[in-house]
Each structure stands twice: as C-alpha cells, then as structure tokens.
C-alpha positions as CSV (number, residue, x, y, z in Angstrom):
1,A,62.0,32.1,36.3
2,Q,59.9,33.2,39.0
3,L,56.7,31.4,37.7
4,Q,59.2,28.2,38.0
5,S,60.2,28.5,41.6
6,F,56.2,29.6,42.3
7,W,55.2,26.3,40.5
8,E,57.7,24.2,42.2
9,A,56.6,25.5,46.1
10,L,53.2,24.5,45.0
11,L,53.7,21.2,43.3
12,S,56.8,19.9,45.1
13,D,58.0,18.2,41.9
14,P,60.1,20.0,39.1
15,Q,59.0,18.5,36.3
16,A,55.7,19.1,36.7
17,A,56.5,22.4,37.6
18,H,58.2,22.8,34.1
19,K,55.2,21.7,32.7
20,A,52.9,24.0,34.6
21,T,55.2,27.0,33.8
22,Q,54.8,26.3,30.3
23,E,50.8,25.9,31.1
24,T,50.9,29.3,32.3
25,L,52.5,31.1,29.8
26,S,50.9,29.6,26.9
27,T,47.7,30.7,28.5
28,A,49.0,34.0,28.8
29,L,49.8,33.8,24.8
30,I,45.9,32.9,24.5
31,K,44.9,35.8,26.9
32,A,47.1,38.5,26.2
33,N,43.9,40.6,25.3
34,T,43.2,40.1,29.2
35,Y,46.3,42.1,30.3
36,H,46.0,45.5,31.7
37,E,48.8,47.9,31.8
38,T,47.8,49.1,35.5
39,Q,49.0,45.7,36.7
40,S,52.8,44.0,36.1
41,V,53.4,41.1,34.3
42,R,54.7,39.4,36.7
43,S,51.4,39.9,38.7
44,W,49.3,39.1,35.9
45,L,51.3,35.7,35.0
46,I,51.1,35.0,39.1
47,G,47.1,35.6,39.2
48,L,47.0,33.5,35.9
49,A,48.8,30.4,37.5
50,I,46.9,30.7,40.6
51,D,43.6,30.6,38.7
52,L,45.2,27.1,36.8
53,Y,46.3,25.9,40.4
54,R,42.8,26.6,41.9
55,K,40.4,24.7,38.6
56,D,43.3,21.6,38.2
57,P,42.2,19.2,40.9
58,R,45.5,17.2,39.7
59,K,47.5,20.2,41.0
60,L,45.7,20.3,44.0
61,E,46.5,16.8,44.6
62,Q,50.0,17.4,43.9
63,G,50.3,20.0,46.0
64,H,49.8,17.6,49.0
65,K,52.2,15.0,48.4
66,P,55.5,15.2,50.3
67,A,58.4,17.1,49.0
68,T,61.6,14.5,49.8
69,V,64.2,16.9,50.0
70,K,63.1,19.9,51.3
71,D,62.9,21.7,54.8
72,L,59.5,23.3,54.2
73,H,56.8,20.9,54.5
74,L,54.1,22.7,52.4
75,E,52.0,19.8,52.0
76,Q,50.3,20.4,55.4
77,L,48.9,23.6,54.6
78,S,45.4,23.9,52.7
79,P,45.8,24.7,48.8
80,G,44.7,28.3,49.7
81,T,47.2,28.8,52.6
82,R,49.8,27.7,50.4
83,V,49.4,29.8,47.2
84,A,49.2,32.6,50.0
85,A,52.5,31.4,52.0
86,V,54.5,31.3,48.5
87,L,53.1,34.6,47.1
88,C,54.0,36.4,50.8
89,F,57.3,34.5,51.9
90,R,58.8,33.4,48.6
91,L,57.5,36.2,46.1
92,N,57.7,39.0,48.6
93,Y,54.3,39.9,47.8
94,S,52.4,42.0,50.6
95,P,49.7,40.8,52.4
96,E,47.4,43.1,50.9
97,E,48.6,42.2,47.5
98,V,48.1,38.8,48.4
99,A,44.4,39.0,49.6
100,G,43.9,40.4,46.4
101,F,45.1,37.5,44.6
102,L,42.7,35.3,46.7
103,G,40.2,37.4,46.3
104,E,39.5,37.6,50.1
105,K,39.6,40.3,52.8
106,L,42.9,41.8,54.4
107,P,42.1,40.1,57.9
108,S,41.5,36.4,56.5
109,T,44.7,36.4,54.3
110,E,46.5,38.1,57.5
111,T,45.2,35.1,59.5
112,R,45.7,32.7,56.8
113,L,49.9,33.8,56.9
114,E,50.1,34.2,60.5
115,A,49.3,30.1,60.9
116,A,51.4,29.2,58.1
117,R,54.0,31.4,59.5
118,Q,54.3,29.6,62.8
119,L,53.6,26.2,61.6
120,L,56.7,26.5,58.8
121,L,59.3,28.3,61.7
122,D,58.2,25.5,63.8
123,Q,59.3,23.3,61.0
124,I,62.6,24.8,60.3
125,G,63.3,25.2,64.2
126,R,62.6,28.7,64.5
127,G,59.5,29.2,66.1
128,D,60.2,31.5,68.4
129,Q,61.0,33.9,65.5
130,A,57.8,36.5,65.2
131,G,58.7,39.5,62.8
132,E,57.4,41.6,59.8
133,Y,56.5,40.2,56.6
134,Q,59.3,40.2,53.9
135,A,61.9,41.4,56.8
136,E,65.5,41.4,55.2
137,G,66.6,38.7,57.9
138,D,63.5,36.6,57.6
139,P,64.4,33.0,58.7
140,L,61.1,32.0,56.4
141,A,61.8,33.7,53.5
142,Q,65.5,32.5,53.9
143,A,64.2,28.9,54.0
144,F,61.8,29.7,50.8
145,Q,64.5,30.9,49.0
146,R,66.9,27.9,49.8
147,A,64.1,25.3,49.4
148,Y,62.7,26.7,46.0
149,P,66.0,29.0,44.2
150,T,64.9,31.1,41.4
151,P,66.3,29.5,38.1
152,A,69.1,30.7,35.8
153,P,67.7,28.9,32.4
154,S,70.7,29.6,29.6
155,E,70.0,31.6,26.3
156,V,69.5,27.9,24.5
157,E,67.1,27.0,27.6
158,L,65.1,30.1,26.6
159,E,65.0,29.6,23.2
160,L,63.9,25.7,23.5
161,I,61.3,27.0,26.4
162,S,60.0,29.8,24.2
163,Q,59.6,27.5,21.2
164,E,57.7,24.7,23.2
165,I,55.3,27.4,24.8
166,I,54.5,29.1,21.0
167,E,54.1,25.4,19.7
168,G,51.7,24.2,22.9
169,A,49.4,27.4,22.8
170,P,47.3,26.1,19.7
171,H,46.8,23.0,21.4
172,R,45.9,24.6,24.5
173,R,43.3,26.8,22.7
174,R,41.7,24.1,21.3
175,R,41.4,22.4,24.5
176,L,40.0,25.3,26.4
177,Q,37.9,26.1,23.5
178,R,36.4,22.4,23.8
179,S,35.7,22.9,27.4
180,A,34.0,25.7,26.7
181,Y,31.7,24.1,24.4
182,W,30.8,21.0,26.7
183,K,30.0,23.4,29.4
184,E,27.6,25.0,27.0
185,I,26.1,22.1,26.1
186,S,26.0,21.1,29.8
187,L,24.2,24.5,30.4
188,I,21.4,24.0,27.4
189,C,21.1,19.6,28.6
190,A,20.3,21.4,32.1
191,V,17.7,24.1,30.8
192,I,15.9,21.3,28.8
193,L,15.7,19.6,31.7
194,V,14.2,21.7,33.9
195,V,11.5,23.2,31.2
C-alpha cells in the first residue's frame, strides 16, 4: 500500500502508479536474493522502486506532467528532489535515510529537502512555516498525506494483485534477461570496434 502511495506521488496517475507498484513487486520476486536482513523489507522495496524510477525515462517524463486535482505540484521539482521530498514528507524517512537512498552526502540532501519544503509550503499557502522534518503537526506532511493517502485494498483485491504479480514476474525476468543480453552484445561490438 505504501508503494502505491509512493508511486502516485512520483507519477501523479493512479493507473500508472498501480502498474509501477506491480512492476516493483515483480522485480522484488526476481531479485529476492539481493535482500539483506539488515534492512527492512519496506526500505528494500522502496530502494527497488527508486531504481526503476531513475532508470525509466518514461516514468521520469510522467513525473513531470501536472497533477490535475492535487494541492501539491510536485512536477516543479527535479526527479531527484521529488523522490527526496516523497521519501521524507510522505513516507517519513529521515534526511539521513533519504541521503542513503539517493547515494549522496547528507548536506546535499538537506539542501534539496529544504528547497523542496519551501517551494511546496508556498504552494499550500504555509510558506511562513519553518520546522522539523516529520514533525507531528507538519503542514507539509499533512498535505502529502491528504494528496496521496495510503490505499487500503480488500482481501480480494490483494489476492488479484498477488496473482498479477506472480504471473507477470516471468515476463519481467525475460525482459531483464533480453536487456542484459543486448547490453553484452553492445559491449562486445564496442570492444571489436575499438580493436
């Protein structure tokens, strides 16, 4: 459910978010051996989702289309800043954890988050509000929660989603294998050309 909220905030389209959530979970099935018990399953899944977002130009482009009914206009943020804002203000990760997800130094992430915070607070008419990230009464966190609530699927919906993910995983595995195959061929061709 939190993956769905994460993707909705990035893509501003519930249907695209649903597909991206399924894609993330299919990828998780394929890459289950990369999970380490030192991290939470939630953080591992969010890390996979961030990789999918960064590597797919269509998702990056989709994330810069204006949302039609939301108070927050996240398309004004760069892709990296948008991810940071969603992680911090919607999923309640600390700036240190956000920096880890983005693979950057903490001061860079804090600068990114502060700029996003000011822009988004101005959008919701609360530009004078300074404060701690994730504070209980933080108007920005509340705005994110209203704009992108966590869905509560029924048991039947969860069963259907599970079936779709399990059925889709082999197709995704084949696509990933084809992609790796073409990368290898491209690399071999490049080496031959250089030689």
